[in-house]
C-alpha atoms as an extended CHARMM CRD file, in Angstrom:
* protein
*
       235  EXT
         1         1  MET       CA            -19.8020000000        4.5810000000      -46.8630000000  PROA      1               0.0000000000
         2         2  LEU       CA            -19.1410000000        8.1640000000      -47.1460000000  PROA      2               0.0000000000
         3         3  VAL       CA            -16.0590000000        9.8850000000      -46.1550000000  PROA      3               0.0000000000
         4         4  GLY       CA            -14.8050000000       11.8710000000      -43.0270000000  PROA      4               0.0000000000
         5         5  ALA       CA            -15.7700000000       15.1500000000      -41.9350000000  PROA      5               0.0000000000
         6         6  GLY       CA            -11.8510000000       15.5200000000      -41.6670000000  PROA      6               0.0000000000
         7         7  GLN       CA             -9.8350000000       17.5670000000      -39.4910000000  PROA      7               0.0000000000
         8         8  VAL       CA            -11.2460000000       20.9080000000      -40.9080000000  PROA      8               0.0000000000
         9         9  ARG       CA            -14.1230000000       20.5240000000      -40.6840000000  PROA      9               0.0000000000
        10        10  ARG       CA            -14.3340000000       19.4490000000      -37.2250000000  PROA      10              0.0000000000
        11        11  ARG       CA            -11.7040000000       22.5130000000      -35.6650000000  PROA      11              0.0000000000
        12        12  LEU       CA            -15.2380000000       24.7810000000      -37.4460000000  PROA      12              0.0000000000
        13        13  ALA       CA            -17.5610000000       22.5710000000      -35.7890000000  PROA      13              0.0000000000
        14        14  GLN       CA            -15.7120000000       23.1160000000      -32.7290000000  PROA      14              0.0000000000
        15        15  VAL       CA            -15.9430000000       26.2410000000      -33.0200000000  PROA      15              0.0000000000
        16        16  ALA       CA            -19.9320000000       26.9680000000      -33.3730000000  PROA      16              0.0000000000
        17        17  LEU       CA            -20.9870000000       24.2400000000      -30.4920000000  PROA      17              0.0000000000
        18        18  LEU       CA            -18.3580000000       26.5890000000      -28.4840000000  PROA      18              0.0000000000
        19        19  ALA       CA            -20.2130000000       29.4620000000      -29.6060000000  PROA      19              0.0000000000
        20        20  GLY       CA            -23.6080000000       27.6960000000      -28.1170000000  PROA      20              0.0000000000
        21        21  VAL       CA            -21.6350000000       26.9990000000      -25.1350000000  PROA      21              0.0000000000
        22        22  LEU       CA            -20.8560000000       29.8800000000      -23.5900000000  PROA      22              0.0000000000
        23        23  THR       CA            -24.3230000000       31.1020000000      -25.3880000000  PROA      23              0.0000000000
        24        24  GLY       CA            -26.4360000000       28.4820000000      -22.9090000000  PROA      24              0.0000000000
        25        25  CYS       CA            -24.1070000000       29.1670000000      -20.3300000000  PROA      25              0.0000000000
        26        26  SER       CA            -24.8350000000       33.4460000000      -20.1600000000  PROA      26              0.0000000000
        27        27  GLY       CA            -28.1210000000       32.2490000000      -20.7100000000  PROA      27              0.0000000000
        28        28  ALA       CA            -28.4330000000       29.8420000000      -17.6870000000  PROA      28              0.0000000000
        29        29  ALA       CA            -26.7740000000       32.6560000000      -15.6660000000  PROA      29              0.0000000000
        30        30  GLU       CA            -29.4750000000       34.9530000000      -15.6920000000  PROA      30              0.0000000000
        31        31  ASP       CA            -32.5160000000       32.4530000000      -15.1190000000  PROA      31              0.0000000000
        32        32  ASP       CA            -34.7110000000       32.8810000000      -12.7730000000  PROA      32              0.0000000000
        33        33  PRO       CA            -33.7890000000       31.4460000000       -9.0080000000  PROA      33              0.0000000000
        34        34  LYS       CA            -36.9910000000       29.2960000000       -9.2570000000  PROA      34              0.0000000000
        35        35  THR       CA            -36.3970000000       28.2000000000      -12.6290000000  PROA      35              0.0000000000
        36        36  SER       CA            -33.0260000000       27.1720000000      -12.0370000000  PROA      36              0.0000000000
        37        37  ALA       CA            -33.4150000000       24.9340000000       -9.4050000000  PROA      37              0.0000000000
        38        38  SER       CA            -36.8480000000       23.3360000000      -11.2270000000  PROA      38              0.0000000000
        39        39  ALA       CA            -34.5970000000       22.2890000000      -13.6430000000  PROA      39              0.0000000000
        40        40  SER       CA            -32.3290000000       20.9280000000      -11.4090000000  PROA      40              0.0000000000
        41        41  THR       CA            -34.4030000000       18.9450000000       -9.2370000000  PROA      41              0.0000000000
        42        42  SER       CA            -35.6850000000       17.3170000000      -12.8350000000  PROA      42              0.0000000000
        43        43  ALA       CA            -31.6000000000       16.4460000000      -13.4590000000  PROA      43              0.0000000000
        44        44  SER       CA            -32.1650000000       14.7890000000      -10.1290000000  PROA      44              0.0000000000
        45        45  ALA       CA            -35.2520000000       12.4830000000      -10.2770000000  PROA      45              0.0000000000
        46        46  SER       CA            -33.9400000000       11.5400000000      -14.0480000000  PROA      46              0.0000000000
        47        47  ALA       CA            -30.1110000000       10.3740000000      -13.0270000000  PROA      47              0.0000000000
        48        48  GLU       CA            -32.1090000000        8.2770000000       -9.8410000000  PROA      48              0.0000000000
        49        49  ALA       CA            -34.2570000000        6.3810000000      -12.7940000000  PROA      49              0.0000000000
        50        50  ALA       CA            -31.3750000000        5.8680000000      -14.5560000000  PROA      50              0.0000000000
        51        51  SER       CA            -29.6390000000        3.7790000000      -10.8930000000  PROA      51              0.0000000000
        52        52  ASP       CA            -33.1060000000        2.4940000000      -10.5880000000  PROA      52              0.0000000000
        53        53  GLY       CA            -33.7210000000        0.8410000000      -14.1180000000  PROA      53              0.0000000000
        54        54  TYR       CA            -34.6720000000        4.0990000000      -16.1220000000  PROA      54              0.0000000000
        55        55  THR       CA            -38.4850000000        3.2470000000      -14.9790000000  PROA      55              0.0000000000
        56        56  ALA       CA            -39.4860000000        6.7970000000      -13.4690000000  PROA      56              0.0000000000
        57        57  VAL       CA            -39.5680000000        8.4280000000      -16.8200000000  PROA      57              0.0000000000
        58        58  LYS       CA            -42.4510000000        8.8370000000      -18.5020000000  PROA      58              0.0000000000
        59        59  ARG       CA            -43.2200000000        9.3980000000      -22.0610000000  PROA      59              0.0000000000
        60        60  GLY       CA            -43.9560000000       12.4420000000      -23.9890000000  PROA      60              0.0000000000
        61        61  GLY       CA            -45.1250000000       10.4450000000      -27.6380000000  PROA      61              0.0000000000
        62        62  THR       CA            -43.8470000000        8.6700000000      -30.4170000000  PROA      62              0.0000000000
        63        63  ILE       CA            -41.4750000000       10.0720000000      -33.4380000000  PROA      63              0.0000000000
        64        64  GLY       CA            -40.8200000000        8.2840000000      -36.5090000000  PROA      64              0.0000000000
        65        65  ALA       CA            -43.9450000000        7.9540000000      -37.8200000000  PROA      65              0.0000000000
        66        66  ALA       CA            -45.6890000000        9.4550000000      -41.4570000000  PROA      66              0.0000000000
        67        67  GLY       CA            -47.0600000000       12.7090000000      -39.8430000000  PROA      67              0.0000000000
        68        68  SER       CA            -44.6120000000       12.7220000000      -36.6540000000  PROA      68              0.0000000000
        69        69  ASP       CA            -41.8460000000       15.9080000000      -35.4710000000  PROA      69              0.0000000000
        70        70  CYS       CA            -39.8810000000       13.1960000000      -37.4620000000  PROA      70              0.0000000000
        71        71  GLU       CA            -40.3220000000       11.3550000000      -39.8720000000  PROA      71              0.0000000000
        72        72  LEU       CA            -37.9290000000        8.3620000000      -40.0550000000  PROA      72              0.0000000000
        73        73  PRO       CA            -37.3220000000        4.0820000000      -40.7610000000  PROA      73              0.0000000000
        74        74  VAL       CA            -38.5150000000        4.0390000000      -37.1570000000  PROA      74              0.0000000000
        75        75  THR       CA            -40.2030000000        4.7520000000      -34.4780000000  PROA      75              0.0000000000
        76        76  PHE       CA            -40.0820000000        5.0850000000      -30.1520000000  PROA      76              0.0000000000
        77        77  ASP       CA            -41.0580000000        7.2290000000      -28.0440000000  PROA      77              0.0000000000
        78        78  ILE       CA            -39.4840000000       10.3080000000      -26.6920000000  PROA      78              0.0000000000
        79        79  ALA       CA            -39.8340000000       11.4370000000      -22.9380000000  PROA      79              0.0000000000
        80        80  GLN       CA            -42.2740000000       13.8930000000      -21.6250000000  PROA      80              0.0000000000
        81        81  TYR       CA            -41.3550000000       17.4570000000      -21.8770000000  PROA      81              0.0000000000
        82        82  TRP       CA            -38.4520000000       16.4600000000      -24.2080000000  PROA      82              0.0000000000
        83        83  GLU       CA            -39.3940000000       18.4140000000      -27.3490000000  PROA      83              0.0000000000
        84        84  ALA       CA            -38.3790000000       16.9460000000      -31.3960000000  PROA      84              0.0000000000
        85        85  GLU       CA            -37.6800000000       18.0490000000      -34.4860000000  PROA      85              0.0000000000
        86        86  ALA       CA            -36.4620000000       17.3400000000      -37.8120000000  PROA      86              0.0000000000
        87        87  VAL       CA            -33.2300000000       18.7290000000      -38.9200000000  PROA      87              0.0000000000
        88        88  ALA       CA            -33.2250000000       20.5030000000      -42.4520000000  PROA      88              0.0000000000
        89        89  ALA       CA            -29.2280000000       18.4260000000      -44.3080000000  PROA      89              0.0000000000
        90        90  GLY       CA            -29.6800000000       20.1400000000      -47.7460000000  PROA      90              0.0000000000
        91        91  THR       CA            -26.5170000000       21.4210000000      -48.5650000000  PROA      91              0.0000000000
        92        92  GLY       CA            -28.1840000000       25.0880000000      -49.4660000000  PROA      92              0.0000000000
        93        93  LYS       CA            -25.1660000000       25.1820000000      -52.7230000000  PROA      93              0.0000000000
        94        94  ASP       CA            -27.5670000000       26.2670000000      -55.4620000000  PROA      94              0.0000000000
        95        95  GLU       CA            -27.8850000000       30.2130000000      -53.2670000000  PROA      95              0.0000000000
        96        96  ALA       CA            -24.8810000000       29.8420000000      -50.7940000000  PROA      96              0.0000000000
        97        97  GLY       CA            -22.5530000000       31.9720000000      -54.1800000000  PROA      97              0.0000000000
        98        98  GLY       CA            -19.0950000000       32.1360000000      -53.6410000000  PROA      98              0.0000000000
        99        99  SER       CA            -18.2150000000       34.3790000000      -51.0380000000  PROA      99              0.0000000000
       100       100  GLU       CA            -15.7100000000       33.6560000000      -48.7420000000  PROA      100             0.0000000000
       101       101  ASP       CA            -18.4070000000       33.7660000000      -45.5150000000  PROA      101             0.0000000000
       102       102  SER       CA            -21.0200000000       31.2490000000      -47.6260000000  PROA      102             0.0000000000
       103       103  GLU       CA            -17.9660000000       29.3780000000      -48.0490000000  PROA      103             0.0000000000
       104       104  LEU       CA            -16.7860000000       28.5940000000      -43.9530000000  PROA      104             0.0000000000
       105       105  ALA       CA            -20.4650000000       28.8990000000      -43.3130000000  PROA      105             0.0000000000
       106       106  GLN       CA            -21.0500000000       25.6880000000      -45.9520000000  PROA      106             0.0000000000
       107       107  GLU       CA            -17.9730000000       23.3180000000      -44.1840000000  PROA      107             0.0000000000
       108       108  ILE       CA            -19.6600000000       24.0500000000      -40.9430000000  PROA      108             0.0000000000
       109       109  ALA       CA            -22.5950000000       22.8740000000      -41.5720000000  PROA      109             0.0000000000
       110       110  ASP       CA            -20.9970000000       19.9210000000      -43.5040000000  PROA      110             0.0000000000
       111       111  ALA       CA            -19.6110000000       19.0420000000      -40.2820000000  PROA      111             0.0000000000
       112       112  LEU       CA            -22.0740000000       19.4400000000      -37.9150000000  PROA      112             0.0000000000
       113       113  LEU       CA            -23.8110000000       17.4650000000      -40.2900000000  PROA      113             0.0000000000
       114       114  HSD       CA            -23.0300000000       14.7550000000      -41.4800000000  PROA      114             0.0000000000
       115       115  GLN       CA            -20.7120000000       12.0630000000      -39.6220000000  PROA      115             0.0000000000
       116       116  GLY       CA            -19.3400000000        8.6410000000      -41.0020000000  PROA      116             0.0000000000
       117       117  PRO       CA            -22.2500000000        7.3320000000      -43.2270000000  PROA      117             0.0000000000
       118       118  VAL       CA            -25.5940000000        9.1050000000      -41.7020000000  PROA      118             0.0000000000
       119       119  THR       CA            -26.8400000000       12.1840000000      -42.0570000000  PROA      119             0.0000000000
       120       120  ALA       CA            -28.9270000000       14.8300000000      -39.2930000000  PROA      120             0.0000000000
       121       121  ALA       CA            -32.2200000000       13.2640000000      -39.4350000000  PROA      121             0.0000000000
       122       122  CYS       CA            -33.5970000000       14.9670000000      -35.7640000000  PROA      122             0.0000000000
       123       123  GLU       CA            -33.4090000000       16.3020000000      -32.9500000000  PROA      123             0.0000000000
       124       124  VAL       CA            -35.3610000000       15.6550000000      -29.6200000000  PROA      124             0.0000000000
       125       125  ASP       CA            -34.1090000000       18.6420000000      -26.7690000000  PROA      125             0.0000000000
       126       126  ALA       CA            -33.9170000000       18.0090000000      -23.4530000000  PROA      126             0.0000000000
       127       127  LYS       CA            -34.3810000000       22.0640000000      -22.1290000000  PROA      127             0.0000000000
       128       128  PRO       CA            -37.8550000000       21.7790000000      -21.4950000000  PROA      128             0.0000000000
       129       129  ALA       CA            -37.2380000000       18.9460000000      -19.6680000000  PROA      129             0.0000000000
       130       130  GLY       CA            -35.1700000000       20.6920000000      -17.4430000000  PROA      130             0.0000000000
       131       131  ASN       CA            -32.0430000000       19.7730000000      -18.6530000000  PROA      131             0.0000000000
       132       132  ILE       CA            -29.2010000000       20.7560000000      -21.5420000000  PROA      132             0.0000000000
       133       133  GLY       CA            -28.4140000000       17.6880000000      -24.2790000000  PROA      133             0.0000000000
       134       134  PHE       CA            -30.0940000000       16.4180000000      -27.3160000000  PROA      134             0.0000000000
       135       135  LEU       CA            -30.8170000000       13.0950000000      -28.6560000000  PROA      135             0.0000000000
       136       136  ARG       CA            -29.8050000000       13.5650000000      -32.1760000000  PROA      136             0.0000000000
       137       137  ILE       CA            -31.0040000000       10.5650000000      -34.8580000000  PROA      137             0.0000000000
       138       138  TRP       CA            -28.6120000000       10.4730000000      -37.7380000000  PROA      138             0.0000000000
       139       139  THR       CA            -29.9060000000        8.0270000000      -41.1950000000  PROA      139             0.0000000000
       140       140  GLY       CA            -27.8590000000        7.0930000000      -44.0330000000  PROA      140             0.0000000000
       141       141  GLU       CA            -28.7800000000        4.8990000000      -47.0730000000  PROA      141             0.0000000000
       142       142  PRO       CA            -29.6710000000        1.4640000000      -47.5530000000  PROA      142             0.0000000000
       143       143  GLY       CA            -26.4860000000       -0.5090000000      -47.7010000000  PROA      143             0.0000000000
       144       144  ASP       CA            -24.5850000000       -3.3330000000      -46.7040000000  PROA      144             0.0000000000
       145       145  GLU       CA            -22.8200000000       -2.6220000000      -44.1150000000  PROA      145             0.0000000000
       146       146  ASP       CA            -24.1080000000       -4.4410000000      -40.8230000000  PROA      146             0.0000000000
       147       147  ALA       CA            -25.3960000000       -2.1590000000      -37.3590000000  PROA      147             0.0000000000
       148       148  ARG       CA            -21.8110000000       -1.9040000000      -35.8130000000  PROA      148             0.0000000000
       149       149  THR       CA            -20.0700000000       -1.9200000000      -38.6040000000  PROA      149             0.0000000000
       150       150  VAL       CA            -22.6020000000        1.5080000000      -38.6380000000  PROA      150             0.0000000000
       151       151  LEU       CA            -21.1600000000        2.3630000000      -35.6950000000  PROA      151             0.0000000000
       152       152  GLU       CA            -17.7270000000        2.3370000000      -35.6210000000  PROA      152             0.0000000000
       153       153  ALA       CA            -18.1170000000        4.6180000000      -38.9380000000  PROA      153             0.0000000000
       154       154  PHE       CA            -20.5000000000        6.7780000000      -36.9540000000  PROA      154             0.0000000000
       155       155  LEU       CA            -17.4770000000        6.8800000000      -34.2940000000  PROA      155             0.0000000000
       156       156  ALA       CA            -14.2490000000        7.4840000000      -36.9770000000  PROA      156             0.0000000000
       157       157  ASP       CA            -15.4550000000       10.2790000000      -38.1070000000  PROA      157             0.0000000000
       158       158  GLU       CA            -15.2640000000       12.6760000000      -34.3920000000  PROA      158             0.0000000000
       159       159  ASN       CA            -12.1660000000       13.0630000000      -32.5990000000  PROA      159             0.0000000000
       160       160  GLY       CA            -10.5320000000       12.4010000000      -29.1210000000  PROA      160             0.0000000000
       161       161  VAL       CA            -12.7130000000        9.3850000000      -29.4160000000  PROA      161             0.0000000000
       162       162  SER       CA            -11.4590000000        7.1060000000      -26.2470000000  PROA      162             0.0000000000
       163       163  LYS       CA            -12.1070000000        3.6550000000      -24.2440000000  PROA      163             0.0000000000
       164       164  ALA       CA            -15.1760000000        3.1610000000      -26.8620000000  PROA      164             0.0000000000
       165       165  LYS       CA            -17.2590000000        0.1810000000      -26.0520000000  PROA      165             0.0000000000
       166       166  TYR       CA            -19.6090000000       -2.4660000000      -28.2650000000  PROA      166             0.0000000000
       167       167  SER       CA            -22.0940000000       -4.2780000000      -27.3520000000  PROA      167             0.0000000000
       168       168  ALA       CA            -25.6910000000       -5.9960000000      -28.7260000000  PROA      168             0.0000000000
       169       169  PHE       CA            -28.6450000000       -5.4150000000      -28.0320000000  PROA      169             0.0000000000
       170       170  LYS       CA            -32.7370000000       -6.6500000000      -29.4360000000  PROA      170             0.0000000000
       171       171  ALA       CA            -36.0290000000       -4.0220000000      -29.1890000000  PROA      171             0.0000000000
       172       172  GLY       CA            -39.0510000000       -5.7780000000      -30.6270000000  PROA      172             0.0000000000
       173       173  ALA       CA            -37.6100000000       -7.4110000000      -33.6370000000  PROA      173             0.0000000000
       174       174  LEU       CA            -34.7360000000       -5.2260000000      -34.5410000000  PROA      174             0.0000000000
       175       175  ALA       CA            -31.2040000000       -6.3400000000      -33.7660000000  PROA      175             0.0000000000
       176       176  GLY       CA            -28.2140000000       -3.0520000000      -32.6950000000  PROA      176             0.0000000000
       177       177  ALA       CA            -25.4260000000       -3.1650000000      -31.6330000000  PROA      177             0.0000000000
       178       178  GLU       CA            -24.2480000000        0.6220000000      -29.4410000000  PROA      178             0.0000000000
       179       179  VAL       CA            -21.5610000000        1.7320000000      -27.5670000000  PROA      179             0.0000000000
       180       180  LYS       CA            -20.9090000000        3.8500000000      -24.8220000000  PROA      180             0.0000000000
       181       181  TYR       CA            -16.8500000000        6.1110000000      -24.6540000000  PROA      181             0.0000000000
       182       182  LEU       CA            -15.2690000000        8.7790000000      -23.9900000000  PROA      182             0.0000000000
       183       183  VAL       CA            -14.9300000000       12.1270000000      -26.2830000000  PROA      183             0.0000000000
       184       184  THR       CA            -12.2840000000       14.5240000000      -25.2110000000  PROA      184             0.0000000000
       185       185  SER       CA            -12.7160000000       18.3750000000      -26.5040000000  PROA      185             0.0000000000
       186       186  LYS       CA             -9.1030000000       20.1940000000      -26.6790000000  PROA      186             0.0000000000
       187       187  LEU       CA            -11.0700000000       23.5730000000      -27.6650000000  PROA      187             0.0000000000
       188       188  LEU       CA            -13.3350000000       22.1350000000      -24.0410000000  PROA      188             0.0000000000
       189       189  GLU       CA            -10.0940000000       20.6390000000      -22.4040000000  PROA      189             0.0000000000
       190       190  GLU       CA            -12.3560000000       18.3160000000      -20.8190000000  PROA      190             0.0000000000
       191       191  THR       CA            -13.3630000000       14.1000000000      -21.2230000000  PROA      191             0.0000000000
       192       192  LYS       CA            -17.3930000000       13.3520000000      -21.2220000000  PROA      192             0.0000000000
       193       193  GLU       CA            -19.5500000000       10.1810000000      -21.3410000000  PROA      193             0.0000000000
       194       194  GLU       CA            -22.0800000000        9.6920000000      -24.6170000000  PROA      194             0.0000000000
       195       195  THR       CA            -23.5520000000        6.4170000000      -25.8850000000  PROA      195             0.0000000000
       196       196  ALA       CA            -24.7710000000        5.4610000000      -29.8920000000  PROA      196             0.0000000000
       197       197  LEU       CA            -26.6280000000        2.6420000000      -30.8270000000  PROA      197             0.0000000000
       198       198  ALA       CA            -27.2090000000        0.9910000000      -34.7100000000  PROA      198             0.0000000000
       199       199  VAL       CA            -29.9830000000       -0.5160000000      -35.8100000000  PROA      199             0.0000000000
       200       200  THR       CA            -30.4000000000       -1.1750000000      -39.9470000000  PROA      200             0.0000000000
       201       201  THR       CA            -33.6820000000       -1.9980000000      -41.9360000000  PROA      201             0.0000000000
       202       202  GLU       CA            -34.8830000000       -1.4210000000      -45.4940000000  PROA      202             0.0000000000
       203       203  LYS       CA            -34.7580000000        2.5460000000      -46.0260000000  PROA      203             0.0000000000
       204       204  GLY       CA            -30.8890000000        2.7490000000      -44.4830000000  PROA      204             0.0000000000
       205       205  PRO       CA            -29.3510000000        2.6580000000      -41.1040000000  PROA      205             0.0000000000
       206       206  VAL       CA            -30.1370000000        4.9340000000      -38.1930000000  PROA      206             0.0000000000
       207       207  VAL       CA            -27.9200000000        6.2110000000      -35.4280000000  PROA      207             0.0000000000
       208       208  ILE       CA            -28.8770000000        7.6190000000      -31.8470000000  PROA      208             0.0000000000
       209       209  HSD       CA            -26.7720000000        9.1260000000      -30.2850000000  PROA      209             0.0000000000
       210       210  LEU       CA            -27.2720000000       10.7400000000      -26.8670000000  PROA      210             0.0000000000
       211       211  GLY       CA            -24.3640000000       13.9990000000      -25.8600000000  PROA      211             0.0000000000
       212       212  GLY       CA            -24.8730000000       15.7560000000      -23.1520000000  PROA      212             0.0000000000
       213       213  MET       CA            -22.7340000000       19.0820000000      -22.2150000000  PROA      213             0.0000000000
       214       214  ASP       CA            -21.6110000000       17.0270000000      -19.3290000000  PROA      214             0.0000000000
       215       215  THR       CA            -21.0740000000       13.9280000000      -18.2180000000  PROA      215             0.0000000000
       216       216  GLU       CA            -23.0870000000       15.1530000000      -14.8470000000  PROA      216             0.0000000000
       217       217  GLU       CA            -26.7260000000       15.6620000000      -17.8420000000  PROA      217             0.0000000000
       218       218  HSD       CA            -25.4190000000       12.9740000000      -19.4160000000  PROA      218             0.0000000000
       219       219  ARG       CA            -25.7720000000       10.5020000000      -17.2170000000  PROA      219             0.0000000000
       220       220  ALA       CA            -29.1180000000       12.5380000000      -16.0490000000  PROA      220             0.0000000000
       221       221  MET       CA            -30.0800000000       12.1410000000      -19.8620000000  PROA      221             0.0000000000
       222       222  LEU       CA            -30.1580000000        8.9310000000      -19.6310000000  PROA      222             0.0000000000
       223       223  PRO       CA            -32.8730000000        7.5390000000      -18.7970000000  PROA      223             0.0000000000
       224       224  ALA       CA            -34.5950000000        9.5060000000      -21.6730000000  PROA      224             0.0000000000
       225       225  TYR       CA            -32.0620000000        6.9340000000      -24.2090000000  PROA      225             0.0000000000
       226       226  GLU       CA            -33.3510000000        3.9060000000      -22.8890000000  PROA      226             0.0000000000
       227       227  LEU       CA            -36.6870000000        4.5100000000      -23.0910000000  PROA      227             0.0000000000
       228       228  ALA       CA            -36.3700000000        5.6830000000      -26.5690000000  PROA      228             0.0000000000
       229       229  LYS       CA            -33.5620000000        2.2300000000      -27.4760000000  PROA      229             0.0000000000
       230       230  ARG       CA            -36.4880000000        0.4730000000      -26.4000000000  PROA      230             0.0000000000
       231       231  THR       CA            -39.1690000000        1.0370000000      -27.4090000000  PROA      231             0.0000000000
       232       232  LEU       CA            -37.3500000000        1.0730000000      -30.5970000000  PROA      232             0.0000000000
       233       233  ARG       CA            -39.7160000000       -0.4380000000      -33.7810000000  PROA      233             0.0000000000
       234       234  VAL       CA            -38.9320000000       -0.7920000000      -37.2710000000  PROA      234             0.0000000000
       235       235  GLY       CA            -41.3480000000        2.6460000000      -38.9840000000  PROA      235             0.0000000000
């Protein structure tokens, strides 16, 4: 199991994330009113789908297989208009040099790209569908740990977690663990809902995590998460 990123890295990550949130909010404020209205409508439709058994979200494609936007140990469907992109998780140490700036950049990269026993491999952006958030996929090295243990280690490396509720699930021949929890940011002074699941494969564990700018956005994106969950298969 990988060692946690540590308090310093988490603080650096929070600063980086806050900068991104503030930039995103600034950009949203300057958007055309019609675009904002469209995004609001999309969020409302997604929220209604969440309360209706997640049936309204449409499939936009499949990722995970060789040649797809993200090659993973598993495959699953992503929602219409969501865009997948592989995450380059290299350390860049050979090019970093020894400057303080490069060391700081490395600290931030490590904090953002590694969590518990897994490393960021892919992110699926909800913005083209009108929401603010990502479905992030993390992968790890093969081992003996079961899905629940992997998921617990994933959460243990995140600050501010509370009220975690674990459960088991099945998708086809895959059996895994799921957790719904709250995370509180001291920097942003807010608490929001998040959801994650984990499965294990011969190629290693896979964690799929859904965050969101806030709880409202998180709930609006749950239909896309549920689509990924119920179509999850070994790649």
